[in-house]
N, C-alpha and C positions, 0 to 999 in steps of 0.2 A: 504494500500500500504506500510505502514511502516514496517510490518514484512517481506515483500518481500525484501525491501531494506536492512534490517539487515541481512537476510539470504544470499543475494547476496554478501554483503560486507564480511561476514565471509567466503563464498566460495572463493572469490577472494584472501583473505589473505591466506587461506590454500593452494590454487593452486600455489600462488607465493612464498610460503615458501621455502627457500633454507637453507640447513644446512651447516655450515662450520666446517670441521673437522681439528682441530688444532693439530699439532705435535711439539714437541721440540726435535730437533736433538742434541744429547749430545756427539756423537762420542765415547761413553764409551765401545762399543762392538768391538773396533778395536783390531786386532791381529798382525798387521804389523806396525813397526815404520817408514817405508819408503815406499812411494808409487811411487816416481818418478813423471813422467808426466801422470800416469794413474789416473783414477777417483775413487771416493769413493761414494757408494750408501747406504743410510740409510733412513728408513721410507718413501720410495717412492720418495726421492729426490737425485739428482746426483750432486756431488761437483767435479769440475775439474778445472785445472789451464790452463794458456796459455802454449804454447810449451816450453818456457824458464824456467818456474818456476818448483820447485820440491815440491810436497806435502808430508807431513810427519806428524807424531804424536809425536812431540818432547818431550813432558813432560806432565805436568798436570796443570790445572787451578782448584783451589778449590779441589785438590785431585783427579781430574778425567782427562781423556784424552781430548785433543782438537785438532782440525785440524789446522795445521800450514803450512807455506810455506816459501821459501827463496825469498829474493828480491836482485836485483843487485844494486850496488852503483850508485847513481844518476838516477837510473831507477825506478824500483818498482816491485811490485808483483801483480798478478791478480788471483782472485778466482771467479769462476762462479757457479751459482746454477740454476738448472732446475728441473722440475717435470719429473719423468721418463715416465709418461703417455703423456707428451707434453702439458697438459692442463694448464690453467692459475692458479695462486696461489697468496696468499698474503704473503709478507715478513713483519712480524710484529715487531720482535726485535731480537737482538743477543748480545753476549758479544764479543767485538772486542779487540784484543790484539796487542801490539807493543813491540817486543823484542829487540828494538834498544836502544842505549845509548842516542839518541836524539829524540825529538818529531817528529811525522810523520803525514802527512795528509792522510786521508782515504776518497775516493770518492765512493759512492754507487750509481749505475745506475740501473734503472729498465726498461726492454724492453718488448714490446708487439708486436709480429709479426715483429721483427726487428726494430721497431721504439722506440726511447727513449721517455718514458712517465713519468719518475720520476728520480730525482737526488738529492742527499744531500751530504754534505761534513762535515767530523769531523776532529778535530785535537786531536791526541792521545798523551798523555805525554810519556816520555821515560820509558821503562820497566814497562808498566802499562796495566791494563785491564779496560774496561769501558762498562757498559750496555747501549745500545742505542735502543730507540724505534723509529721506522720509521714512516713517515707520511702516511696519507691515500692514497697518490699517489701511494704507493706500494701495493695497495689492489687488483690489477688485472694486473699481469705481468706474462710472461712465461720464462723470464731469468733475473737473477740479476748478475751484474758484480761488484765485490768489488776490487778497485784498491788502493794499498798502495804505496805512494810515499816516498821513504826513501833517505836521503842524503848519507847514508852509507849502505853497504850491511848488511842484517840481517834477522831476522825472523818476520813474522806477524802471527797472530792467530785468530781463530774464534771458539766460543763454544756456547752451549745452544741456537741454532738457532730456533726461534719460527716462524713456517710457517703454513699456513692454506690453504686447498684446498676447494673450494666451490663445493659441490656435487649437481648436478642437480637432480630434482625429478625423481623418477622412473616412467616409462610409466604407470604402474598400478595405481600409485597415481593420475596421471593426469586423467586417465579413471574414477576412482572413483569420483574425483572432478567434472568431466563432468556429470556423472550420477546424482550426488547430485544437480547440477545446473539445469538439466532437470527436476528433481523431484520438486525442488522449483518453477520452472516456471509453471509446471502443477498445483501445489497447488494454485498458484496465479490465474491462469486462472479459476480454478473451483470456487474459492471464489468470483471472479468477476461476474460469471454467476448467 
């Protein structure tokens, strides 16, 4: 019976295997310096702002373009990320920027089906960039909202956004796994007789 259990365990692992396809959005392929309230799409992800913010590619971080936005005094700026296919994704890390002369708070919220499932807050120093790795709570979201709270009007930025989409197994892969399981079951029955 032991070979059957081993074969069945291997079959379950192969059937349940799911591959995550990670992408890093760098914004380096941008051709326009000002987007206004329109959105920007790269590597299957859509970046857009609230109605009041203006998206732009104001300069460079480490010599490359970054996505930036304006924030209003005493208010803030919002940036949203979604998968263009509408499916869930993981928000792994990003470089967050603060173009203001004072420190600013940045709140990152993850939503799944309109429900808040993850939140984290960072304080960013004045005129600085910081790499932030997000928690496992952001591993299954379909929208991320990044909200910058600035005491003064100014710029906020985002670059090198690391996102991953979990790819479901192909139907043919599941069919092959099912056939393998049926074959293992038949082998077990034959050996028992």
